[in-house]
N, CA, C, O and the ligand as a Tripos MOL2 file, in Angstrom:
@<TRIPOS>MOLECULE
protein
  289   287    73     0     0
PROTEIN
NO_CHARGES

@<TRIPOS>ATOM
      1 N           4.8470   -9.1770    6.4530 N.3       1 MET1
      2 CA          5.9520   -8.7680    5.5690 C.3       1 MET1
      3 C           6.4250   -7.3860    6.0120 C.2       1 MET1
      4 O           5.6260   -6.5020    6.3210 O.2       1 MET1
      5 N           7.7580   -7.2300    6.0330 N.am      2 LYS2
      6 CA          8.2850   -5.9140    6.4120 C.3       2 LYS2
      7 C           8.1560   -4.9260    5.2480 C.2       2 LYS2
      8 O           8.1300   -5.3480    4.0920 O.2       2 LYS2
      9 N           8.0740   -3.6250    5.5270 N.am      3 GLN3
     10 CA          7.9790   -2.6870    4.4960 C.3       3 GLN3
     11 C           9.1170   -2.6800    3.5250 C.2       3 GLN3
     12 O           8.9710   -2.3690    2.3430 O.2       3 GLN3
     13 N          10.2890   -3.0420    4.0770 N.am      4 SER4
     14 CA         11.4350   -3.0270    3.2420 C.3       4 SER4
     15 C          11.5120   -4.2590    2.2690 C.2       4 SER4
     16 O          12.3360   -4.3060    1.3550 O.2       4 SER4
     17 N          10.6240   -5.2270    2.5190 N.am      5 GLU5
     18 CA         10.5480   -6.4200    1.6190 C.3       5 GLU5
     19 C           9.4860   -6.2920    0.5260 C.2       5 GLU5
     20 O           9.3300   -7.1760   -0.3170 O.2       5 GLU5
     21 N           8.7820   -5.2060    0.5610 N.am      6 LEU6
     22 CA          7.7290   -5.0190   -0.4640 C.3       6 LEU6
     23 C           8.4230   -4.6520   -1.8070 C.2       6 LEU6
     24 O           9.4940   -4.0460   -1.8330 O.2       6 LEU6
     25 N           7.7660   -5.0440   -2.9020 N.am      7 PRO7
     26 CA          8.3400   -4.7140   -4.1650 C.3       7 PRO7
     27 C           8.3960   -3.1530   -4.3530 C.2       7 PRO7
     28 O           7.5300   -2.4240   -3.8700 O.2       7 PRO7
     29 N           9.3840   -2.7130   -5.0270 N.am      8 ARG8
     30 CA          9.5380   -1.2610   -5.2430 C.3       8 ARG8
     31 C           8.5970   -0.7240   -6.2660 C.2       8 ARG8
     32 O           7.9980   -1.4930   -7.0180 O.2       8 ARG8
     33 N           8.4480    0.5460   -6.3210 N.am      9 CYS9
     34 CA          7.6010    1.2260   -7.2950 C.3       9 CYS9
     35 C           8.2690    0.9030   -8.6780 C.2       9 CYS9
     36 O           9.4710    1.0910   -8.8640 O.2       9 CYS9
     37 N           7.4370    0.4160   -9.6230 N.am     10 PRO10
     38 CA          8.0130    0.0770  -10.9580 C.3      10 PRO10
     39 C           8.4420    1.3220  -11.6950 C.2      10 PRO10
     40 O           9.2540    1.2130  -12.6140 O.2      10 PRO10
     41 N           7.9700    2.4540  -11.3670 N.am     11 GLU11
     42 CA          8.2850    3.6670  -12.0720 C.3      11 GLU11
     43 C           9.5790    4.2770  -11.6210 C.2      11 GLU11
     44 O          10.4160    4.6450  -12.4460 O.2      11 GLU11
     45 N           9.7630    4.3940  -10.2960 N.am     12 CYS12
     46 CA         10.9490    5.0940   -9.7840 C.3      12 CYS12
     47 C          11.8580    4.2560   -8.9160 C.2      12 CYS12
     48 O          12.9550    4.6980   -8.5760 O.2      12 CYS12
     49 N          11.4270    3.0290   -8.5370 N.am     13 GLY13
     50 CA         12.2550    2.1370   -7.7560 C.3      13 GLY13
     51 C          12.3250    2.5040   -6.2980 C.2      13 GLY13
     52 O          13.1660    1.9690   -5.5750 O.2      13 GLY13
     53 N          11.4670    3.4010   -5.8360 N.am     14 ASN14
     54 CA         11.4180    3.6530   -4.4020 C.3      14 ASN14
     55 C          10.5590    2.7030   -3.6120 C.2      14 ASN14
     56 O           9.6440    2.0720   -4.1410 O.2      14 ASN14
     57 N          10.8610    2.6130   -2.3700 N.am     15 MET15
     58 CA         10.0570    1.7760   -1.4910 C.3      15 MET15
     59 C           8.7030    2.4370   -1.2410 C.2      15 MET15
     60 O           8.6350    3.6420   -1.0010 O.2      15 MET15
     61 N           7.6320    1.6590   -1.2970 N.am     16 PRO16
     62 CA          6.3370    2.2320   -1.0570 C.3      16 PRO16
     63 C           6.1580    2.5680    0.4150 C.2      16 PRO16
     64 O           6.8140    1.9890    1.2800 O.2      16 PRO16
     65 N           5.2960    3.4770    0.6790 N.am     17 GLU17
     66 CA          5.0340    3.8740    2.0760 C.3      17 GLU17
     67 C           3.5440    3.8040    2.3960 C.2      17 GLU17
     68 O           2.6800    3.9960    1.5410 O.2      17 GLU17
     69 N           3.2930    3.5210    3.6580 N.am     18 TYR18
     70 CA          1.9080    3.5480    4.1100 C.3      18 TYR18
     71 C           1.3940    4.9340    4.3690 C.2      18 TYR18
     72 O           2.0770    5.7470    4.9920 O.2      18 TYR18
     73 N           0.2140    5.2140    3.9060 N.am     19 ALA19
     74 CA         -0.4110    6.4890    4.2100 C.3      19 ALA19
     75 C          -1.7000    6.1790    4.9670 C.2      19 ALA19
     76 O          -2.7890    6.1890    4.3940 O.2      19 ALA19
     77 N          -1.5680    5.9200    6.1890 N.am     20 LEU20
     78 CA         -2.7090    5.4600    7.0360 C.3      20 LEU20
     79 C          -3.1100    6.5240    8.0380 C.2      20 LEU20
     80 O          -2.2670    7.1460    8.6830 O.2      20 LEU20
     81 N          -4.3860    6.7150    8.1510 N.am     21 LYS21
     82 CA         -4.9320    7.6820    9.1370 C.3      21 LYS21
     83 C          -6.0180    7.0270    9.9490 C.2      21 LYS21
     84 O          -7.0190    6.5650    9.4010 O.2      21 LYS21
     85 N          -5.8230    6.9820   11.2850 N.am     22 PRO22
     86 CA         -6.9440    6.5400   12.1170 C.3      22 PRO22
     87 C          -7.9760    7.6990   12.2020 C.2      22 PRO22
     88 O          -7.6000    8.8690   12.2740 O.2      22 PRO22
     89 N          -9.2610    7.3510   12.1920 N.am     23 ASN23
     90 CA        -10.2770    8.3870   12.4070 C.3      23 ASN23
     91 C         -10.6050    8.4420   13.8690 C.2      23 ASN23
     92 O         -10.0020    7.7390   14.6800 O.2      23 ASN23
     93 N         -11.5750    9.2860   14.2120 N.am     24 HIS24
     94 CA        -11.8960    9.5070   15.6310 C.3      24 HIS24
     95 C         -12.5110    8.2520   16.2810 C.2      24 HIS24
     96 O         -12.5420    8.1430   17.5060 O.2      24 HIS24
     97 N         -12.9970    7.3130   15.4630 N.am     25 MET25
     98 CA        -13.5220    6.0620   16.0190 C.3      25 MET25
     99 C         -12.4040    4.9980   16.2540 C.2      25 MET25
    100 O         -12.6360    3.9440   16.8460 O.2      25 MET25
    101 N         -11.2060    5.3260   15.7670 N.am     26 GLY26
    102 CA        -10.1490    4.3730   15.8980 C.3      26 GLY26
    103 C          -9.9800    3.4620   14.6810 C.2      26 GLY26
    104 O          -9.1000    2.6020   14.6540 O.2      26 GLY26
    105 N         -10.8620    3.6710   13.6450 N.am     27 TRP27
    106 CA        -10.7350    2.9060   12.4200 C.3      27 TRP27
    107 C          -9.6180    3.5000   11.6140 C.2      27 TRP27
    108 O          -9.3670    4.7040   11.6530 O.2      27 TRP27
    109 N          -8.9480    2.6380   10.8820 N.am     28 VAL28
    110 CA         -7.8110    3.1030   10.1040 C.3      28 VAL28
    111 C          -8.1670    3.1050    8.5690 C.2      28 VAL28
    112 O          -8.6020    2.1080    7.9900 O.2      28 VAL28
    113 N          -7.9520    4.2660    7.9950 N.am     29 TRP29
    114 CA         -8.2180    4.4460    6.5440 C.3      29 TRP29
    115 C          -6.9120    4.7400    5.8500 C.2      29 TRP29
    116 O          -5.9360    5.1690    6.4660 O.2      29 TRP29
    117 N          -6.9170    4.4970    4.5350 N.am     30 GLY30
    118 CA         -5.7300    4.9420    3.8130 C.3      30 GLY30
    119 C          -5.2910    3.9600    2.7820 C.2      30 GLY30
    120 O          -6.0800    3.1620    2.2740 O.2      30 GLY30
    121 N          -3.9960    4.0250    2.4700 N.am     31 GLY31
    122 CA         -3.4590    3.1710    1.4290 C.3      31 GLY31
    123 C          -1.9510    2.9780    1.5610 C.2      31 GLY31
    124 O          -1.3090    3.3360    2.5490 O.2      31 GLY31
    125 N          -1.4560    2.4020    0.5220 N.am     32 LEU32
    126 CA         -0.0350    2.0990    0.4220 C.3      32 LEU32
    127 C           0.3900    2.6750   -0.9140 C.2      32 LEU32
    128 O          -0.1940    2.3500   -1.9480 O.2      32 LEU32
    129 N           1.4400    3.5590   -0.8990 N.am     33 LYS33
    130 CA          1.7430    4.2680   -2.1560 C.3      33 LYS33
    131 C           3.2570    4.5030   -2.3400 C.2      33 LYS33
    132 O           4.0580    4.4650   -1.4070 O.2      33 LYS33
    133 N           3.5680    4.7430   -3.5920 N.am     34 CYS34
    134 CA          4.8680    5.2740   -3.9170 C.3      34 CYS34
    135 C           5.0250    6.6460   -3.2880 C.2      34 CYS34
    136 O           4.0610    7.4120   -3.3000 O.2      34 CYS34
    137 N           6.1960    7.0110   -2.7320 N.am     35 PRO35
    138 CA          6.3790    8.3380   -2.1610 C.3      35 PRO35
    139 C           6.1710    9.4410   -3.1460 C.2      35 PRO35
    140 O           5.9230   10.5810   -2.7520 O.2      35 PRO35
    141 N           6.2660    9.1390   -4.4350 N.am     36 TYR36
    142 CA          6.0070   10.1290   -5.4820 C.3      36 TYR36
    143 C           4.7060    9.9860   -6.0960 C.2      36 TYR36
    144 O           4.4440   10.6430   -7.1030 O.2      36 TYR36
    145 N           3.8350    9.1610   -5.5660 N.am     37 ASP37
    146 CA          2.4740    8.9490   -6.0530 C.3      37 ASP37
    147 C           2.3570    8.3620   -7.4490 C.2      37 ASP37
    148 O           1.3630    8.6100   -8.1300 O.2      37 ASP37
    149 N           3.3510    7.5840   -7.9010 N.am     38 HIS38
    150 CA          3.2570    6.9700   -9.2220 C.3      38 HIS38
    151 C           2.1320    5.8880   -9.1610 C.2      38 HIS38
    152 O           1.3200    5.7570  -10.0770 O.2      38 HIS38
    153 N           2.1290    5.1630   -8.0930 N.am     39 TYR39
    154 CA          1.1360    4.0790   -7.9110 C.3      39 TYR39
    155 C           0.7290    4.0870   -6.4960 C.2      39 TYR39
    156 O           1.5100    4.3950   -5.5950 O.2      39 TYR39
    157 N          -0.6310    3.7090   -6.2840 N.am     40 ARG40
    158 CA         -1.1030    3.5210   -4.9380 C.3      40 ARG40
    159 C          -2.2280    2.5340   -4.9190 C.2      40 ARG40
    160 O          -2.9350    2.3410   -5.9080 O.2      40 ARG40
    161 N          -2.3860    1.9040   -3.7610 N.am     41 VAL41
    162 CA         -3.5590    1.0180   -3.5530 C.3      41 VAL41
    163 C          -4.2720    1.5570   -2.3390 C.2      41 VAL41
    164 O          -3.6200    2.1030   -1.4490 O.2      41 VAL41
    165 N          -5.5370    1.4330   -2.2640 N.am     42 ASN42
    166 CA         -6.2950    1.9250   -1.1200 C.3      42 ASN42
    167 C          -7.1270    0.8540   -0.5190 C.2      42 ASN42
    168 O          -7.5570   -0.0860   -1.1870 O.2      42 ASN42
    169 N          -7.3580    1.0130    0.8120 N.am     43 LEU43
    170 CA         -8.2730    0.1040    1.4940 C.3      43 LEU43
    171 C          -9.6870    0.3920    0.8930 C.2      43 LEU43
    172 O         -10.0410    1.5460    0.6530 O.2      43 LEU43
    173 N         -10.4680   -0.6690    0.6630 N.am     44 ASN44
    174 CA        -11.8110   -0.3560    0.1980 C.3      44 ASN44
    175 C         -12.7920   -0.2320    1.3440 C.2      44 ASN44
    176 O         -13.9920   -0.0540    1.1340 O.2      44 ASN44
    177 N         -12.2720   -0.3280    2.5580 N.am     45 GLY45
    178 CA        -13.0880   -0.0680    3.7530 C.3      45 GLY45
    179 C         -12.1170    0.1660    4.9210 C.2      45 GLY45
    180 O         -10.9240   -0.1140    4.8010 O.2      45 GLY45
    181 N         -12.5970    0.6470    5.9790 N.am     46 PRO46
    182 CA        -11.6920    0.8660    7.1330 C.3      46 PRO46
    183 C         -11.2510   -0.4100    7.7930 C.2      46 PRO46
    184 O         -12.0030   -1.3840    7.8260 O.2      46 PRO46
    185 N         -10.0590   -0.4240    8.3130 N.am     47 ALA47
    186 CA         -9.5460   -1.5710    9.0600 C.3      47 ALA47
    187 C          -9.5880   -1.2210   10.5270 C.2      47 ALA47
    188 O          -9.5660   -0.0490   10.9030 O.2      47 ALA47
    189 N          -9.6470   -2.2560   11.3600 N.am     48 ASP48
    190 CA         -9.7530   -1.9540   12.8180 C.3      48 ASP48
    191 C          -8.4210   -1.8060   13.5450 C.2      48 ASP48
    192 O          -8.3800   -1.5660   14.7520 O.2      48 ASP48
    193 N          -7.3340   -1.9510   12.7910 N.am     49 SER49
    194 CA         -6.0040   -1.6040   13.3400 C.3      49 SER49
    195 C          -5.0160   -1.3710   12.1880 C.2      49 SER49
    196 O          -5.2110   -1.7610   11.0370 O.2      49 SER49
    197 N          -3.9910   -0.7290   12.5910 N.am     50 ARG50
    198 CA         -2.9670   -0.4140   11.5990 C.3      50 ARG50
    199 C          -2.3290   -1.6560   10.9890 C.2      50 ARG50
    200 O          -2.0580   -1.7130    9.7890 O.2      50 ARG50
    201 N          -2.0840   -2.6970   11.8840 N.am     51 ALA51
    202 CA         -1.5080   -3.9470   11.4630 C.3      51 ALA51
    203 C          -2.4550   -4.6200   10.4550 C.2      51 ALA51
    204 O          -1.9910   -5.1670    9.4550 O.2      51 ALA51
    205 N          -3.7660   -4.5880   10.7000 N.am     52 ARG52
    206 CA         -4.6600   -5.2330    9.7600 C.3      52 ARG52
    207 C          -4.7430   -4.4710    8.4690 C.2      52 ARG52
    208 O          -4.9270   -5.0600    7.4040 O.2      52 ARG52
    209 N          -4.6150   -3.2090    8.5470 N.am     53 ALA53
    210 CA         -4.6580   -2.3620    7.3110 C.3      53 ALA53
    211 C          -3.4600   -2.6920    6.4350 C.2      53 ALA53
    212 O          -3.5610   -2.8000    5.2130 O.2      53 ALA53
    213 N          -2.3160   -2.8490    7.1080 N.am     54 GLU54
    214 CA         -1.0830   -3.2150    6.3470 C.3      54 GLU54
    215 C          -1.1960   -4.5660    5.7330 C.2      54 GLU54
    216 O          -0.7440   -4.7890    4.6100 O.2      54 GLU54
    217 N          -1.8160   -5.5050    6.4780 N.am     55 LYS55
    218 CA         -1.9420   -6.8670    5.9910 C.3      55 LYS55
    219 C          -2.8470   -6.9370    4.7490 C.2      55 LYS55
    220 O          -2.6470   -7.7770    3.8710 O.2      55 LYS55
    221 N          -3.8490   -6.0340    4.6920 N.am     56 LYS56
    222 CA         -4.7370   -5.9660    3.5670 C.3      56 LYS56
    223 C          -4.0700   -5.3770    2.3140 C.2      56 LYS56
    224 O          -4.2550   -5.8070    1.1750 O.2      56 LYS56
    225 N          -3.2600   -4.3270    2.6490 N.am     57 LEU57
    226 CA         -2.6940   -3.5440    1.5730 C.3      57 LEU57
    227 C          -1.5550   -4.2690    0.8420 C.2      57 LEU57
    228 O          -1.4060   -4.1480   -0.3740 O.2      57 LEU57
    229 N          -0.7650   -5.0140    1.5990 N.am     58 THR58
    230 CA          0.4320   -5.6550    1.0550 C.3      58 THR58
    231 C           0.1610   -6.4640   -0.1520 C.2      58 THR58
    232 O           0.8170   -6.2420   -1.1700 O.2      58 THR58
    233 N          -0.7900   -7.4270   -0.1260 N.am     59 PRO59
    234 CA         -1.0090   -8.2180   -1.3850 C.3      59 PRO59
    235 C          -1.5340   -7.3340   -2.4770 C.2      59 PRO59
    236 O          -1.2050   -7.5990   -3.6330 O.2      59 PRO59
    237 N          -2.3460   -6.2710   -2.2220 N.am     60 GLN60
    238 CA         -2.8350   -5.4160   -3.2170 C.3      60 GLN60
    239 C          -1.6950   -4.7320   -3.9370 C.2      60 GLN60
    240 O          -1.6910   -4.6190   -5.1630 O.2      60 GLN60
    241 N          -0.7330   -4.2790   -3.1640 N.am     61 TRP61
    242 CA          0.4350   -3.6190   -3.7430 C.3      61 TRP61
    243 C           1.2790   -4.5650   -4.6270 C.2      61 TRP61
    244 O           1.7150   -4.2160   -5.7240 O.2      61 TRP61
    245 N           1.4780   -5.7690   -4.0880 N.am     62 ILE62
    246 CA          2.2500   -6.7660   -4.8570 C.3      62 ILE62
    247 C           1.5800   -7.0660   -6.1910 C.2      62 ILE62
    248 O           2.2270   -7.1470   -7.2360 O.2      62 ILE62
    249 N           0.2120   -7.2340   -6.1160 N.am     63 GLU63
    250 CA         -0.5270   -7.5350   -7.3270 C.3      63 GLU63
    251 C          -0.4240   -6.4080   -8.3050 C.2      63 GLU63
    252 O          -0.2740   -6.6310   -9.5060 O.2      63 GLU63
    253 N          -0.5020   -5.1960   -7.8090 N.am     64 LEU64
    254 CA         -0.4290   -4.0170   -8.7180 C.3      64 LEU64
    255 C           0.9180   -3.9740   -9.3830 C.2      64 LEU64
    256 O           1.0140   -3.7980  -10.5970 O.2      64 LEU64
    257 N           1.9530   -4.1330   -8.6040 N.am     65 VAL65
    258 CA          3.3290   -4.0730   -9.1490 C.3      65 VAL65
    259 C           3.5430   -5.1590  -10.1940 C.2      65 VAL65
    260 O           4.1720   -4.9250  -11.2270 O.2      65 VAL65
    261 N           3.0120   -6.3600   -9.9170 N.am     66 GLU66
    262 CA          3.1310   -7.4450  -10.8400 C.3      66 GLU66
    263 C           2.4150   -7.1270  -12.1710 C.2      66 GLU66
    264 O           2.9460   -7.3410  -13.2610 O.2      66 GLU66
    265 N           1.1880   -6.6070  -12.0240 N.am     67 LYS67
    266 CA          0.4110   -6.2680  -13.2430 C.3      67 LYS67
    267 C           1.1060   -5.1950  -14.0700 C.2      67 LYS67
    268 O           1.1590   -5.3080  -15.2950 O.2      67 LYS67
    269 N           1.6370   -4.1630  -13.4360 N.am     68 VAL68
    270 CA          2.3610   -3.1340  -14.1280 C.3      68 VAL68
    271 C           3.6110   -3.6670  -14.7790 C.2      68 VAL68
    272 O           3.9280   -3.2900  -15.9080 O.2      68 VAL68
    273 N           4.3280   -4.5330  -14.0990 N.am     69 SER69
    274 CA          5.5600   -5.0790  -14.6500 C.3      69 SER69
    275 C           5.3070   -5.9360  -15.8510 C.2      69 SER69
    276 O           6.2010   -6.0740  -16.6860 O.2      69 SER69
    277 N           4.1420   -6.5230  -15.9910 N.am     70 LEU70
    278 CA          3.8320   -7.4090  -17.1010 C.3      70 LEU70
    279 C           3.4770   -6.5780  -18.3970 C.2      70 LEU70
    280 O           3.5570   -7.0520  -19.5300 O.2      70 LEU70
    281 N           3.1000   -5.3650  -18.1280 N.am     71 GLU71
    282 CA          2.7880   -4.5530  -19.3190 C.3      71 GLU71
    283 C           3.9500   -4.1590  -20.1410 C.2      71 GLU71
    284 O           5.0340   -3.9270  -19.6060 O.2      71 GLU71
    285 N           3.7730   -4.0720  -21.4320 N.am     72 PRO72
    286 CA          4.9460   -3.7930  -22.2960 C.3      72 PRO72
    287 C           5.4230   -2.3300  -22.1470 C.2      72 PRO72
    288 O           6.3890   -1.9270  -22.7940 O.2      72 PRO72
    289 ZN          7.2980    5.7880   -7.9210 Zn       73 ZN73
@<TRIPOS>BOND
     1     1     2 1
     2     2     3 1
     3     3     4 2
     4     3     5 am
     5     5     6 1
     6     6     7 1
     7     7     8 2
     8     7     9 am
     9     9    10 1
    10    10    11 1
    11    11    12 2
    12    11    13 am
    13    13    14 1
    14    14    15 1
    15    15    16 2
    16    15    17 am
    17    17    18 1
    18    18    19 1
    19    19    20 2
    20    19    21 am
    21    21    22 1
    22    22    23 1
    23    23    24 2
    24    23    25 am
    25    25    26 1
    26    26    27 1
    27    27    28 2
    28    27    29 am
    29    29    30 1
    30    30    31 1
    31    31    32 2
    32    31    33 am
    33    33    34 1
    34    34    35 1
    35    35    36 2
    36    35    37 am
    37    37    38 1
    38    38    39 1
    39    39    40 2
    40    39    41 am
    41    41    42 1
    42    42    43 1
    43    43    44 2
    44    43    45 am
    45    45    46 1
    46    46    47 1
    47    47    48 2
    48    47    49 am
    49    49    50 1
    50    50    51 1
    51    51    52 2
    52    51    53 am
    53    53    54 1
    54    54    55 1
    55    55    56 2
    56    55    57 am
    57    57    58 1
    58    58    59 1
    59    59    60 2
    60    59    61 am
    61    61    62 1
    62    62    63 1
    63    63    64 2
    64    63    65 am
    65    65    66 1
    66    66    67 1
    67    67    68 2
    68    67    69 am
    69    69    70 1
    70    70    71 1
    71    71    72 2
    72    71    73 am
    73    73    74 1
    74    74    75 1
    75    75    76 2
    76    75    77 am
    77    77    78 1
    78    78    79 1
    79    79    80 2
    80    79    81 am
    81    81    82 1
    82    82    83 1
    83    83    84 2
    84    83    85 am
    85    85    86 1
    86    86    87 1
    87    87    88 2
    88    87    89 am
    89    89    90 1
    90    90    91 1
    91    91    92 2
    92    91    93 am
    93    93    94 1
    94    94    95 1
    95    95    96 2
    96    95    97 am
    97    97    98 1
    98    98    99 1
    99    99   100 2
   100    99   101 am
   101   101   102 1
   102   102   103 1
   103   103   104 2
   104   103   105 am
   105   105   106 1
   106   106   107 1
   107   107   108 2
   108   107   109 am
   109   109   110 1
   110   110   111 1
   111   111   112 2
   112   111   113 am
   113   113   114 1
   114   114   115 1
   115   115   116 2
   116   115   117 am
   117   117   118 1
   118   118   119 1
   119   119   120 2
   120   119   121 am
   121   121   122 1
   122   122   123 1
   123   123   124 2
   124   123   125 am
   125   125   126 1
   126   126   127 1
   127   127   128 2
   128   127   129 am
   129   129   130 1
   130   130   131 1
   131   131   132 2
   132   131   133 am
   133   133   134 1
   134   134   135 1
   135   135   136 2
   136   135   137 am
   137   137   138 1
   138   138   139 1
   139   139   140 2
   140   139   141 am
   141   141   142 1
   142   142   143 1
   143   143   144 2
   144   143   145 am
   145   145   146 1
   146   146   147 1
   147   147   148 2
   148   147   149 am
   149   149   150 1
   150   150   151 1
   151   151   152 2
   152   151   153 am
   153   153   154 1
   154   154   155 1
   155   155   156 2
   156   155   157 am
   157   157   158 1
   158   158   159 1
   159   159   160 2
   160   159   161 am
   161   161   162 1
   162   162   163 1
   163   163   164 2
   164   163   165 am
   165   165   166 1
   166   166   167 1
   167   167   168 2
   168   167   169 am
   169   169   170 1
   170   170   171 1
   171   171   172 2
   172   171   173 am
   173   173   174 1
   174   174   175 1
   175   175   176 2
   176   175   177 am
   177   177   178 1
   178   178   179 1
   179   179   180 2
   180   179   181 am
   181   181   182 1
   182   182   183 1
   183   183   184 2
   184   183   185 am
   185   185   186 1
   186   186   187 1
   187   187   188 2
   188   187   189 am
   189   189   190 1
   190   190   191 1
   191   191   192 2
   192   191   193 am
   193   193   194 1
   194   194   195 1
   195   195   196 2
   196   195   197 am
   197   197   198 1
   198   198   199 1
   199   199   200 2
   200   199   201 am
   201   201   202 1
   202   202   203 1
   203   203   204 2
   204   203   205 am
   205   205   206 1
   206   206   207 1
   207   207   208 2
   208   207   209 am
   209   209   210 1
   210   210   211 1
   211   211   212 2
   212   211   213 am
   213   213   214 1
   214   214   215 1
   215   215   216 2
   216   215   217 am
   217   217   218 1
   218   218   219 1
   219   219   220 2
   220   219   221 am
   221   221   222 1
   222   222   223 1
   223   223   224 2
   224   223   225 am
   225   225   226 1
   226   226   227 1
   227   227   228 2
   228   227   229 am
   229   229   230 1
   230   230   231 1
   231   231   232 2
   232   231   233 am
   233   233   234 1
   234   234   235 1
   235   235   236 2
   236   235   237 am
   237   237   238 1
   238   238   239 1
   239   239   240 2
   240   239   241 am
   241   241   242 1
   242   242   243 1
   243   243   244 2
   244   243   245 am
   245   245   246 1
   246   246   247 1
   247   247   248 2
   248   247   249 am
   249   249   250 1
   250   250   251 1
   251   251   252 2
   252   251   253 am
   253   253   254 1
   254   254   255 1
   255   255   256 2
   256   255   257 am
   257   257   258 1
   258   258   259 1
   259   259   260 2
   260   259   261 am
   261   261   262 1
   262   262   263 1
   263   263   264 2
   264   263   265 am
   265   265   266 1
   266   266   267 1
   267   267   268 2
   268   267   269 am
   269   269   270 1
   270   270   271 1
   271   271   272 2
   272   271   273 am
   273   273   274 1
   274   274   275 1
   275   275   276 2
   276   275   277 am
   277   277   278 1
   278   278   279 1
   279   279   280 2
   280   279   281 am
   281   281   282 1
   282   282   283 1
   283   283   284 2
   284   283   285 am
   285   285   286 1
   286   286   287 1
   287   287   288 2
@<TRIPOS>SUBSTRUCTURE
     1 MET1         2 RESIDUE 1 A MET
     2 LYS2         6 RESIDUE 1 A LYS
     3 GLN3        10 RESIDUE 1 A GLN
     4 SER4        14 RESIDUE 1 A SER
     5 GLU5        18 RESIDUE 1 A GLU
     6 LEU6        22 RESIDUE 1 A LEU
     7 PRO7        26 RESIDUE 1 A PRO
     8 ARG8        30 RESIDUE 1 A ARG
     9 CYS9        34 RESIDUE 1 A CYS
    10 PRO10       38 RESIDUE 1 A PRO
    11 GLU11       42 RESIDUE 1 A GLU
    12 CYS12       46 RESIDUE 1 A CYS
    13 GLY13       50 RESIDUE 1 A GLY
    14 ASN14       54 RESIDUE 1 A ASN
    15 MET15       58 RESIDUE 1 A MET
    16 PRO16       62 RESIDUE 1 A PRO
    17 GLU17       66 RESIDUE 1 A GLU
    18 TYR18       70 RESIDUE 1 A TYR
    19 ALA19       74 RESIDUE 1 A ALA
    20 LEU20       78 RESIDUE 1 A LEU
    21 LYS21       82 RESIDUE 1 A LYS
    22 PRO22       86 RESIDUE 1 A PRO
    23 ASN23       90 RESIDUE 1 A ASN
    24 HIS24       94 RESIDUE 1 A HIS
    25 MET25       98 RESIDUE 1 A MET
    26 GLY26      102 RESIDUE 1 A GLY
    27 TRP27      106 RESIDUE 1 A TRP
    28 VAL28      110 RESIDUE 1 A VAL
    29 TRP29      114 RESIDUE 1 A TRP
    30 GLY30      118 RESIDUE 1 A GLY
    31 GLY31      122 RESIDUE 1 A GLY
    32 LEU32      126 RESIDUE 1 A LEU
    33 LYS33      130 RESIDUE 1 A LYS
    34 CYS34      134 RESIDUE 1 A CYS
    35 PRO35      138 RESIDUE 1 A PRO
    36 TYR36      142 RESIDUE 1 A TYR
    37 ASP37      146 RESIDUE 1 A ASP
    38 HIS38      150 RESIDUE 1 A HIS
    39 TYR39      154 RESIDUE 1 A TYR
    40 ARG40      158 RESIDUE 1 A ARG
    41 VAL41      162 RESIDUE 1 A VAL
    42 ASN42      166 RESIDUE 1 A ASN
    43 LEU43      170 RESIDUE 1 A LEU
    44 ASN44      174 RESIDUE 1 A ASN
    45 GLY45      178 RESIDUE 1 A GLY
    46 PRO46      182 RESIDUE 1 A PRO
    47 ALA47      186 RESIDUE 1 A ALA
    48 ASP48      190 RESIDUE 1 A ASP
    49 SER49      194 RESIDUE 1 A SER
    50 ARG50      198 RESIDUE 1 A ARG
    51 ALA51      202 RESIDUE 1 A ALA
    52 ARG52      206 RESIDUE 1 A ARG
    53 ALA53      210 RESIDUE 1 A ALA
    54 GLU54      214 RESIDUE 1 A GLU
    55 LYS55      218 RESIDUE 1 A LYS
    56 LYS56      222 RESIDUE 1 A LYS
    57 LEU57      226 RESIDUE 1 A LEU
    58 THR58      230 RESIDUE 1 A THR
    59 PRO59      234 RESIDUE 1 A PRO
    60 GLN60      238 RESIDUE 1 A GLN
    61 TRP61      242 RESIDUE 1 A TRP
    62 ILE62      246 RESIDUE 1 A ILE
    63 GLU63      250 RESIDUE 1 A GLU
    64 LEU64      254 RESIDUE 1 A LEU
    65 VAL65      258 RESIDUE 1 A VAL
    66 GLU66      262 RESIDUE 1 A GLU
    67 LYS67      266 RESIDUE 1 A LYS
    68 VAL68      270 RESIDUE 1 A VAL
    69 SER69      274 RESIDUE 1 A SER
    70 LEU70      278 RESIDUE 1 A LEU
    71 GLU71      282 RESIDUE 1 A GLU
    72 PRO72      286 RESIDUE 1 A PRO
    73 ZN73       289 GROUP 0 **** ****
């Protein structure tokens, strides 16, 4: 899924952005978050590539946004 197709932040309507950092071993750590930090999801462990990290984070973000949207 492309970044532009991700659901927007329920708080401010901005597109979420990846905050990923490879460490010295080449593992990727980080998360996917609103640019204003209203909401974020994090990897619970390192991924072995940026693509794989994004693949893990996308459903977590979608789930978070759905959960938040359902709250009154
Ligand atoms: Zn936001």
